[in-house]
ROLUM-173006 format. One record per residue (C-alpha): residue number from 1; x, y, z. Coordinates in nm, 4 decimals, always signed. Layout:
BEGIN
   num         c1         c2         c3
   NUM          X          Y          Z
...
***
This chain:
BEGIN
   num         c1         c2         c3
     1    +0.6317    -0.6446    +1.4599
     2    +0.8719    -0.4504    +1.2406
     3    +0.9207    -0.0759    +1.2272
     4    +0.6399    +0.1387    +1.0892
     5    +0.9053    +0.2669    +0.8485
     6    +0.8286    -0.0480    +0.6502
     7    +0.4650    +0.0580    +0.6193
     8    +0.5714    +0.3950    +0.4768
     9    +0.8206    +0.3295    +0.1971
    10    +0.9112    +0.6155    -0.0351
    11    +0.9553    +0.5105    -0.3959
    12    +0.8169    +0.4958    -0.7457
    13    +0.4866    +0.3382    -0.8526
    14    +0.2791    +0.1857    -0.9779
    15    +0.3084    -0.1186    -0.7514
    16    +0.4954    -0.1799    -0.4286
    17    +0.4824    -0.5542    -0.4871
    18    +0.5534    -0.5480    -0.8611
    19    +0.7985    -0.2569    -0.8900
    20    +0.9417    -0.1590    -0.5500
    21    +0.9926    -0.5165    -0.4288
    22    +1.1484    -0.6565    -0.7502
    23    +1.3687    -0.3478    -0.7877
    24    +1.4991    -0.3872    -0.4342
    25    +1.5692    -0.7575    -0.4906
    26    +1.7421    -0.6830    -0.8209
    27    +1.9612    -0.4144    -0.6639
    28    +2.0746    -0.6495    -0.3869
    29    +2.1401    -0.9337    -0.6326
    30    +2.3263    -0.7039    -0.8732
    31    +2.5403    -0.5701    -0.5896
    32    +2.6222    -0.9313    -0.5067
    33    +2.7140    -1.0130    -0.8679
    34    +2.8393    -0.6929    -1.0318
    35    +3.0694    -0.8604    -1.2860
    36    +2.8341    -1.1173    -1.4393
    37    +2.8087    -1.1074    -1.8182
    38    +2.4333    -1.1791    -1.8233
    39    +2.1431    -1.1876    -1.5803
    40    +1.8163    -1.3798    -1.5913
    41    +1.4982    -1.3087    -1.3989
    42    +1.2133    -1.5604    -1.3993
    43    +0.8767    -1.4202    -1.2868
    44    +0.6088    -1.6528    -1.1499
    45    +0.2399    -1.6358    -1.0600
    46    +0.0980    -1.2891    -1.0075
    47    +0.4297    -1.1230    -1.0904
    48    +0.4129    -1.2812    -1.4352
    49    +0.0372    -1.2399    -1.4863
    50    +0.0267    -0.8655    -1.4179
    51    +0.3950    -0.7774    -1.4376
    52    +0.3734    -0.5957    -1.7707
    53    +0.0795    -0.3821    -1.6610
    54    +0.2540    -0.3131    -1.3307
    55    +0.5807    -0.2235    -1.5134
    56    +0.7844    -0.5027    -1.3524
    57    +0.9787    -0.5534    -1.6744
    58    +1.0530    -0.1813    -1.7033
    59    +1.1892    -0.1480    -1.3507
    60    +1.4070    -0.4589    -1.3914
    61    +1.5453    -0.3336    -1.7228
    62    +1.6252    +0.0001    -1.5605
    63    +1.8025    -0.1719    -1.2694
    64    +2.0225    -0.4234    -1.4517
    65    +2.2943    -0.3159    -1.6993
    66    +2.1544    -0.2380    -2.0440
    67    +2.1439    -0.5351    -2.2784
    68    +2.2425    -0.7900    -2.0133
    69    +1.9005    -0.8981    -1.8845
    70    +1.6665    -1.1764    -1.9967
    71    +1.3164    -1.1865    -1.8441
    72    +1.1223    -1.5130    -1.8525
    73    +0.7499    -1.5123    -1.7769
    74    +0.5870    -1.8162    -1.6113
    75    +0.2306    -1.7100    -1.5220
    76    +0.1103    -2.0687    -1.4992
    77    +0.3577    -2.1559    -1.2216
    78    +0.3476    -2.0400    -0.8601
    79    +0.6328    -2.0806    -0.6151
    80    +0.5504    -2.2334    -0.2739
    81    +0.5681    -1.9395    -0.0314
    82    +0.3911    -1.6558    -0.2145
    83    +0.2372    -1.5944    -0.5560
    84    +0.4723    -1.2999    -0.6151
    85    +0.7795    -1.5175    -0.6637
    86    +1.0889    -1.4596    -0.8751
    87    +1.4207    -1.6315    -0.9411
    88    +1.7348    -1.4380    -1.0257
    89    +2.0415    -1.5831    -1.1966
    90    +2.3844    -1.4437    -1.2770
    91    +2.5899    -1.6040    -1.5574
    92    +2.9422    -1.5662    -1.6853
    93    +3.0419    -1.5683    -2.0507
    94    +2.9594    -1.9096    -2.1911
    95    +2.6486    -1.9486    -1.9799
    96    +2.7886    -2.0991    -1.6605
    97    +2.5763    -2.0001    -1.3617
    98    +2.7611    -1.7941    -1.1027
    99    +2.4827    -1.7337    -0.8543
   100    +2.1083    -1.7700    -0.8140
   101    +1.8408    -1.6656    -0.5660
   102    +1.4695    -1.7066    -0.5048
   103    +1.2884    -1.3989    -0.3787
   104    +0.9279    -1.3212    -0.2877
   105    +0.7738    -0.9748    -0.3067
   106    +0.5297    -1.0009    -0.0176
   107    +0.3559    -0.6624    -0.0347
   108    +0.4252    -0.3019    +0.0538
   109    +0.7693    -0.3193    -0.1083
   110    +0.8910    -0.5854    +0.1352
   111    +1.0818    -0.8876    +0.0068
   112    +1.1707    -1.2245    +0.1520
   113    +1.4610    -1.4387    +0.0374
   114    +1.4603    -1.8180    +0.0252
   115    +1.6073    -1.9330    +0.2479
   116    +1.5346    -1.6328    +0.4658
   117    +1.8543    -1.4741    +0.6052
   118    +1.9161    -1.5086    +0.9755
   119    +1.7629    -1.2100    +1.1524
   120    +2.0144    -1.0043    +1.3448
   121    +1.7680    -0.8086    +1.5559
   122    +1.4485    -0.8857    +1.7350
   123    +1.1095    -0.7321    +1.6745
   124    +1.0620    -0.3700    +1.7713
   125    +0.7150    -0.4385    +1.9079
   126    +0.6312    -0.6927    +2.1760
   127    +0.2664    -0.5827    +2.1486
   128    +0.1272    -0.7456    +1.8345
   129    -0.2518    -0.7164    +1.8656
   130    -0.4830    -0.4220    +1.9121
   131    -0.6049    -0.5743    +2.2379
   132    -0.2494    -0.5769    +2.3733
   133    -0.1823    -0.2222    +2.2549
   134    -0.4962    -0.0836    +2.4173
   135    -0.4373    -0.2721    +2.7408
   136    -0.0829    -0.1357    +2.7615
   137    -0.1978    +0.2154    +2.6684
   138    -0.4518    +0.2142    +2.9495
   139    -0.2044    +0.0809    +3.2024
   140    +0.0676    +0.3276    +3.1052
   141    -0.1561    +0.6244    +3.0278
   142    +0.0136    +0.6574    +2.6889
   143    -0.1375    +0.7257    +2.3475
   144    -0.0789    +0.4909    +2.0545
   145    +0.1676    +0.7359    +1.8995
   146    +0.3638    +0.7431    +2.2252
   147    +0.3952    +0.3651    +2.2123
   148    +0.5345    +0.3997    +1.8605
   149    +0.7821    +0.6617    +1.9796
   150    +0.8963    +0.4393    +2.2675
   151    +0.9610    +0.1452    +2.0348
   152    +1.0991    +0.3354    +1.7355
   153    +1.2950    +0.6097    +1.9135
   154    +1.2564    +0.9839    +1.8658
   155    +1.4243    +0.9465    +1.5245
   156    +1.0912    +0.8209    +1.3904
   157    +0.9616    +1.1786    +1.3809
   158    +1.2266    +1.2858    +1.1320
   159    +1.1309    +0.9936    +0.9111
   160    +0.7582    +1.0643    +0.9385
   161    +0.8245    +1.4300    +0.8592
   162    +0.9934    +1.3186    +0.5378
   163    +0.7023    +1.0848    +0.4663
   164    +0.4518    +1.3663    +0.5135
   165    +0.6453    +1.5995    +0.2838
   166    +0.6475    +1.3342    +0.0105
   167    +0.2766    +1.2683    +0.0587
   168    +0.1946    +1.6368    +0.0192
   169    +0.4179    +1.6665    -0.2855
   170    +0.2488    +1.3697    -0.4521
   171    -0.0850    +1.5482    -0.4080
   172    +0.0518    +1.8686    -0.5597
   173    +0.2089    +1.6793    -0.8486
   174    -0.1095    +1.4856    -0.9136
   175    -0.3228    +1.7998    -0.9210
   176    -0.0820    +1.9584    -1.1692
   177    -0.0346    +1.6662    -1.4090
   178    -0.3116    +1.6130    -1.6609
   179    -0.1587    +1.3740    -1.9141
   180    -0.3212    +1.0445    -2.0116
   181    -0.1892    +0.7627    -1.7947
   182    +0.0579    +0.5187    -1.9543
   183    -0.0700    +0.1924    -2.0973
   184    -0.3235    +0.0887    -2.3568
   185    -0.6279    +0.1740    -2.1418
   186    -0.5727    +0.5389    -2.2409
   187    -0.7173    +0.6473    -1.9084
   188    -0.7257    +1.0262    -1.8583
   189    -0.6284    +1.1771    -1.5245
   190    -0.9222    +1.3259    -1.3335
   191    -0.7702    +1.4811    -1.0208
   192    -0.7333    +1.8323    -1.1633
   193    -1.0911    +1.8315    -1.2887
   194    -1.2281    +1.7055    -0.9560
   195    -1.0309    +1.9700    -0.7692
   196    -1.1554    +2.2511    -0.9934
   197    -1.5144    +2.1422    -0.9355
   198    -1.4576    +2.1003    -0.5623
   199    -1.3200    +2.4492    -0.4993
   200    -1.6142    +2.5969    -0.6860
   201    -1.8605    +2.4052    -0.4720
   202    -1.9845    +2.4680    -0.1188
   203    -2.0613    +2.2669    +0.1937
   204    -2.0344    +1.8912    +0.1867
   205    -1.9746    +1.8852    -0.1895
   206    -1.6647    +2.0997    -0.1486
   207    -1.5339    +1.8938    +0.1425
   208    -1.5969    +1.5561    -0.0167
   209    -1.4856    +1.6706    -0.3607
   210    -1.1470    +1.7736    -0.2218
   211    -1.0971    +1.4360    -0.0544
   212    -1.1732    +1.2656    -0.3850
   213    -0.9424    +1.5021    -0.5765
   214    -0.6505    +1.4501    -0.3377
   215    -0.6897    +1.0716    -0.3405
   216    -0.7093    +1.0675    -0.7191
   217    -0.4045    +1.2926    -0.7408
   218    -0.1827    +1.0524    -0.5452
   219    -0.3235    +0.7397    -0.7089
   220    -0.2785    +0.8844    -1.0566
   221    +0.0782    +0.9824    -0.9751
   222    +0.1348    +0.6232    -0.8669
   223    -0.0278    +0.4832    -1.1817
   224    +0.2004    +0.7051    -1.3879
   225    +0.5119    +0.5740    -1.2149
   226    +0.5625    +0.8854    -1.0018
   227    +0.7131    +0.9061    -0.6545
   228    +0.4681    +0.8137    -0.3773
   229    +0.4635    +0.6725    -0.0250
   230    +0.3215    +0.3269    +0.0388
   231    +0.0373    +0.3470    +0.2903
   232    +0.0510    +0.0535    +0.3186
   233    +0.1009    -0.0222    -0.0552
   234    +0.1369    +0.1693    -0.3804
   235    -0.2037    +0.0547    -0.5015
   236    -0.3660    +0.2068    -0.1910
   237    -0.1325    +0.5037    -0.1480
   238    -0.3952    +0.7730    -0.2087
   239    -0.6249    +0.7068    +0.0869
   240    -0.4281    +0.8228    +0.3916
   241    -0.2612    +1.1326    +0.2380
   242    -0.5917    +1.2642    +0.1030
   243    -0.7676    +1.2363    +0.4391
   244    -0.4823    +1.3950    +0.6348
   245    -0.4223    +1.6714    +0.3783
   246    -0.7909    +1.7585    +0.3747
   247    -0.8166    +1.7641    +0.7536
   248    -0.5074    +1.9805    +0.7904
   249    -0.6437    +2.2208    +0.5331
   250    -0.9879    +2.2298    +0.6932
   251    -0.8911    +2.2498    +1.0609
   252    -0.5381    +2.3980    +1.0477
   253    -0.3752    +2.1082    +1.2290
   254    -0.0036    +2.1618    +1.2859
   255    +0.2368    +1.9196    +1.1211
   256    +0.3239    +1.7821    +1.4657
   257    -0.0394    +1.6680    +1.5008
   258    -0.0331    +1.5114    +1.1548
   259    +0.2853    +1.3192    +1.2384
   260    +0.1201    +1.1710    +1.5477
   261    -0.1734    +1.0670    +1.3310
   262    +0.0723    +0.9070    +1.0867
   263    +0.2326    +0.7134    +1.3732
   264    -0.1108    +0.5953    +1.4852
   265    -0.2002    +0.4889    +1.1325
   266    +0.1355    +0.3153    +1.0973
   267    +0.0605    +0.0975    +1.3984
   268    -0.2720    -0.0012    +1.2407
   269    -0.1027    -0.0995    +0.9157
   270    +0.1629    -0.2863    +1.1087
   271    -0.0972    -0.4911    +1.2959
   272    -0.2659    -0.5947    +0.9707
   273    +0.0647    -0.6790    +0.8046
   274    +0.1806    -0.8840    +1.1053
   275    -0.1446    -1.0721    +1.1687
   276    -0.2821    -1.1038    +0.8145
   277    -0.1490    -0.9483    +0.4931
   278    -0.1368    -0.6228    +0.2971
   279    -0.0645    -0.8020    -0.0304
   280    -0.3354    -0.7954    -0.2964
   281    -0.1792    -1.1048    -0.4513
   282    -0.2255    -1.2884    -0.1222
   283    -0.5615    -1.1661    +0.0174
   284    -0.7133    -0.9432    -0.2499
   285    -0.7709    -0.5686    -0.2446
   286    -0.9244    -0.5861    +0.1033
   287    -0.5664    -0.6185    +0.2270
   288    -0.4572    -0.3060    +0.0404
   289    -0.7428    -0.0553    +0.0162
   290    -0.9170    -0.2033    +0.3213
   291    -0.6040    -0.1581    +0.5325
   292    -0.5460    +0.1912    +0.3928
   293    -0.9019    +0.2868    +0.4846
   294    -0.8500    +0.1467    +0.8336
   295    -0.5274    +0.3433    +0.8769
   296    -0.6878    +0.6666    +0.7570
   297    -0.9942    +0.6164    +0.9754
   298    -0.7777    +0.5675    +1.2842
   299    -0.5660    +0.8716    +1.1957
   300    -0.8748    +1.0897    +1.1511
   301    -1.0287    +0.9663    +1.4770
   302    -0.7042    +1.0478    +1.6566
   303    -0.6987    +1.4020    +1.5106
   304    -1.0608    +1.4506    +1.6160
   305    -0.9686    +1.3645    +1.9753
   306    -1.1144    +1.0158    +1.9793
   307    -1.0650    +0.7793    +2.2714
   308    -0.8717    +0.4540    +2.2361
   309    -1.1984    +0.2673    +2.1869
   310    -1.3190    +0.5118    +1.9233
   311    -0.9917    +0.4931    +1.7328
   312    -1.0073    +0.1138    +1.7423
   313    -1.3707    +0.1231    +1.6269
   314    -1.2907    +0.3522    +1.3334
   315    -1.0020    +0.1255    +1.2291
   316    -1.2209    -0.1840    +1.2574
   317    -1.4907    -0.0358    +1.0332
   318    -1.2348    +0.0584    +0.7711
   319    -1.1543    -0.3078    +0.7139
   320    -1.4952    -0.4581    +0.7930
   321    -1.6671    -0.2744    +0.5121
   322    -1.4060    -0.3796    +0.2601
   323    -1.4182    -0.7498    +0.3462
   324    -1.4167    -0.9686    +0.0364
   325    -1.2871    -0.6945    -0.1961
   326    -1.1098    -0.8621    -0.4862
   327    -0.7951    -0.7504    -0.6652
   328    -0.8899    -0.7552    -1.0342
   329    -0.7029    -0.4786    -1.2197
   330    -0.8212    -0.4314    -1.5763
   331    -0.5407    -0.5014    -1.8207
   332    -0.3024    -0.5617    -1.5299
   333    -0.2656    -0.1871    -1.4715
   334    -0.2940    -0.0166    -1.1320
   335    -0.5677    +0.2049    -1.2753
   336    -0.9142    +0.0478    -1.3014
   337    -1.0639    +0.0000    -1.0427
   338    -0.7658    +0.0920    -0.8227
   339    -0.7683    +0.4707    -0.8619
   340    -1.1415    +0.5077    -0.8049
   341    -1.1259    +0.2753    -0.5043
   342    -0.8729    +0.5054    -0.3376
   343    -1.1110    +0.7993    -0.3662
   344    -1.4106    +0.6122    -0.2306
   345    -1.2067    +0.4515    +0.0492
   346    -1.0838    +0.7951    +0.1570
   347    -1.4448    +0.9090    +0.1907
   348    -1.5312    +0.5939    +0.3819
   349    -1.2360    +0.6450    +0.6166
   350    -1.3629    +0.9917    +0.7059
   351    -1.7132    +0.8528    +0.7610
   352    -1.5804    +0.5689    +0.9775
   353    -1.4024    +0.8183    +1.2031
   354    -1.7108    +1.0378    +1.2383
   355    -1.9346    +0.7371    +1.2978
   356    -1.7034    +0.6091    +1.5711
   357    -1.6892    +0.9512    +1.7385
   358    -2.0691    +0.9682    +1.7573
   359    -2.0578    +0.6408    +1.9520
   360    -1.9169    +0.5729    +2.2958
   361    -1.6579    +0.3454    +2.1321
   362    -1.8209    +0.0183    +2.2347
   363    -1.8873    -0.2288    +1.9517
   364    -1.9322    -0.6024    +1.9056
   365    -1.6651    -0.6882    +1.6428
   366    -1.3106    -0.6079    +1.7522
   367    -1.0291    -0.4900    +1.5265
   368    -0.8333    -0.8102    +1.5910
   369    -1.1342    -1.0218    +1.4957
   370    -1.1922    -0.8358    +1.1696
   371    -0.8232    -0.8675    +1.0774
   372    -0.8414    -1.2433    +1.1319
   373    -1.1620    -1.2521    +0.9264
   374    -0.9937    -1.0600    +0.6462
   375    -0.7032    -1.3027    +0.6460
   376    -0.9300    -1.6064    +0.6211
   377    -1.1522    -1.4401    +0.3602
   378    -0.8491    -1.3557    +0.1493
   379    -0.7148    -1.7076    +0.1610
   380    -1.0582    -1.8387    +0.0608
   381    -1.0743    -1.6133    -0.2453
   382    -1.0070    -1.8008    -0.5665
   383    -0.6571    -1.7216    -0.6922
   384    -0.8057    -1.5608    -1.0046
   385    -0.9349    -1.2778    -0.7823
   386    -0.5957    -1.2064    -0.6272
   387    -0.4044    -0.9741    -0.8595
   388    -0.3977    -1.2030    -1.1601
   389    -0.6203    -1.0010    -1.3972
   390    -0.7973    -1.3134    -1.5198
   391    -1.1318    -1.2714    -1.3403
   392    -1.3751    -1.0126    -1.2101
   393    -1.3594    -0.6665    -1.3648
   394    -1.0398    -0.7605    -1.5454
   395    -1.2333    -1.0293    -1.7320
   396    -1.5578    -0.8462    -1.8027
   397    -1.4474    -0.4849    -1.8549
   398    -1.3303    -0.3871    -2.2023
   399    -0.9989    -0.2056    -2.2206
   400    -1.1697    +0.0920    -2.3826
   401    -1.4057    +0.1374    -2.0880
   402    -1.3401    +0.3997    -1.8250
   403    -1.4044    +0.3447    -1.4561
***
């Protein structure tokens, strides 16, 4: 498995697969061909179907030199490896092609070139299933975060500290901003309103209201193109920060504790990414919000002092109860139902952790089994329910409706 740094990417929304990934590919291609007179980007499949709503065209226009880019949309065509495919071309004056490349945006801001470049370094993790991680943890006496530290080096803590600072800032920004979100849905932000109601409530309403407010804050920042941290994607970036921020606020956990929870959650996201997918275009929203819920549940269980079995159980439930969740953004925007799903998944993550802690950790369905199930379920979903905006809520919900 790769570094957990690739689970936590810092960048601008609203979509890790439709903005972060294409921008990264464009930057590399532009650096390779800085003197071309014109550039052409052809978007295929999901990138073309929801690219405008996900601001793919905007990020590409911002990346390439002004007036030198042509974007061609081919929503009816899908490239072989992944539905988020794109071709980039560089031309000289007169139209002769200087260079071309095929790139896939595979989720979470990650990209893959065709043909894939020769890897210069091996995987950081030789343990690639939860079963292997737990077995090693028991044999060595180490926690999951200690395994991450061993594989990543102590430098990972500086990176996770930066990640946590950006997560907290995205919450603060989201609570402060109250403008209508961009796009023709005219969707108003709700985080500030939810927070105001939460702090004037008591008991469970106050606690749950804050989780909702924090998740909405991050998700709305993402939908508005603000700076966020993928966890594991932009579309699901509100779940983990809201749970951790709320727990730190409620129980006064030190940042060092939060960073260990982030490392634990990063391993969970890494396992899903390695063994299945975190791409909504590949397996539906279960791969995005379901994985985010799983990560947050594991992080919360770790903060609560859960055993290895209880942490694994919490993570398993986070995905299990999102199985079959489709990716059907209304109008192609990362707004409806994405923002609301982040809030509800944050609440479910907290519940999964508590539920697991009330148990002895033993359960019938393992984390590895539910990840495999999610992968197969996602592949069985009709392509129209995988980030294409041509079915589900995207088909039946009017653009004037509010989620």
